[in-house]
Steps between C-alpha positions, in 0.01 A plus 500: 500500500841519337828392658863511386666163544815300424418200282688196375360388165774261396778332695849635435365835378514829697212584732253738330328795673137507385175681582241235584133495612401390846153373589320595825537264799242226525406258782790460742725733300657839571645785295847587626708808413852357506751740648808271486614173346811296574726375223524129585680228308187292440376759249825448305427126497169581322659745256782255418274198476655309795152486646231439239216742547193593302588805287441790462551571869534815709805436710563577865409295802648707785269791559354749745230760461171649609152351454290731278183292455359171628265256329203323660574262785843644584572474876878495534567860400314828450550810286801699615683205656873474441588146398796282416418238238566135569650342185313179582137566601362335810136388501506399869283192448678252270676203665838677497385839636301323771809304585711815544673461163372809320803511269363196316137617492304330221417842360863534398455238225437766232767759582680431174176530302429829666120495510266548796260225618260403225763552227435868518739744337432857624775637271444528125691668219618471139579127538170412671508369860810565707606290797650657813810348654397313818149642447646842592690665208660762720683661207176684426371828641177329602387142539185305571602218732332257737455598864684177590819657364476803735656546843409826675796680657531803731429833329827649627720229347695630200366295209825539304664283766201281593466391135792258543304302755265374226758249371875536548524567874271221625640259241854544629426569866258205521742269319727545801250536783231257381644253247857464635368544856817689596566497871732697728863395470470329160712537190313600185626529143316724251585469131399801285461837674241676288150612592418162656840404642554828684183435695603140573813657654283731711266218599787269602664779704171592667440133587831502687736314264860517628653481154328640191714433190399696191617370162477711185742564211436877513683720752210749541267215598750357749546843657124541536481157659769593755318829571171327578595206716748267327812409704703375203482551122658307212478516123450128456392192701839345428678789677260485794540128576814526711346774720172307537704193606713694748215704652302181572796273593413283203128471576418724196204739470159436654327635192573636152249735340527515121382828352670537161355674198484163319518170689753253360604147602845642597346743749282224648809277533697779667219554752475125565875477563503808727258345757585223741301222664134592541561811287225667301542623142232756413422568133337832418656584157327389179581368159294357213225276643624196309867565587654214702734684733523272802759225450635380833630183666191356661694276736669805655159664534380193689810421710549861604127565533529814287183667375409688184209739549315709241402840634231716337433851642727396787225265625338822632133558566465847345206616709706448816859529378479814284385712801750314726795571270391864461490519881864392504575775249320757715703399805825519305576127525457435124647735240306594188638843403850360475413228249345740242784583263305747278155594373365512142200643318275251317658612169840391637393142574729342238795695640404378847516140387829554320637634832361199686650251254832682500516472880479875568191478721419317815146623444357756256159662548267653241330820623169553318409844371129589495 
């Protein structure tokens, strides 16, 4: 069948809207009709070349939709199911899945190559075989994906909101709840209040943090942080330091969660300096894989027993945590509607990313037309 999709052919060039050919689902695979896709910063990293991926690639790794067809051996979902896609698949049986660490499932090794198990490329077009971002390629009307990337959700959940729980929401929420292990009464600093950071704010507030300090240079992001659980907001770490010191009587923050668009050594240092003894610094933002962006005084790390922790997918287990987070949304404890700034058609995807990079959006969503 044919599908209209947003493709990156060459880094630094605009994303191209193309009609491509999609194969039928094979063993363990499903055909999904995508209804919505989130505009997440990681796709920009591919388009800009910050993350080296196999090109051409259909972008989009935050997605929700309806299962149209299933291949042989599919047991996780059936035709008609509403699903949220997990941007890292979970096989359930590798060492990491079995250990309760689905976010580092071995199946995630090829998400930047974009093929399904067996080096299979279901999408073909003028340039031959096309990869799909995170084995999903949600900036396409349809996709053939592996059942291990699917999490069934309630039929009555609005998919245009649930779509965010495929990447951005659990990544931020889990960075606070799981990686930083925020507890009631703590002081938490969050640097960068975009699609990830806003959910770290919500996660920290839900976990009972007494002080949630949002840091972002943009006023609209700081306002959204204050609206959704932050107790204080500053435009720089430097301006926040006096308040962090005073609020904690010099003990400093219990954790700093770093969620910038591009991770730099300055941001890591700011996070490191914001936490006190036994403090955790959680890194979720990315940069080039070979970029050395952690340069810190090791003796201080040791003597103050500070910790640096990498957090992928918020250390969440998608099969459990996607439904759990959606349950918090259904009960009104976690806000999704309020973090969607605007929606776009697939043809407007370049505009959507310009808005993201210019700081206009907390989160943009592509609404697919069929």
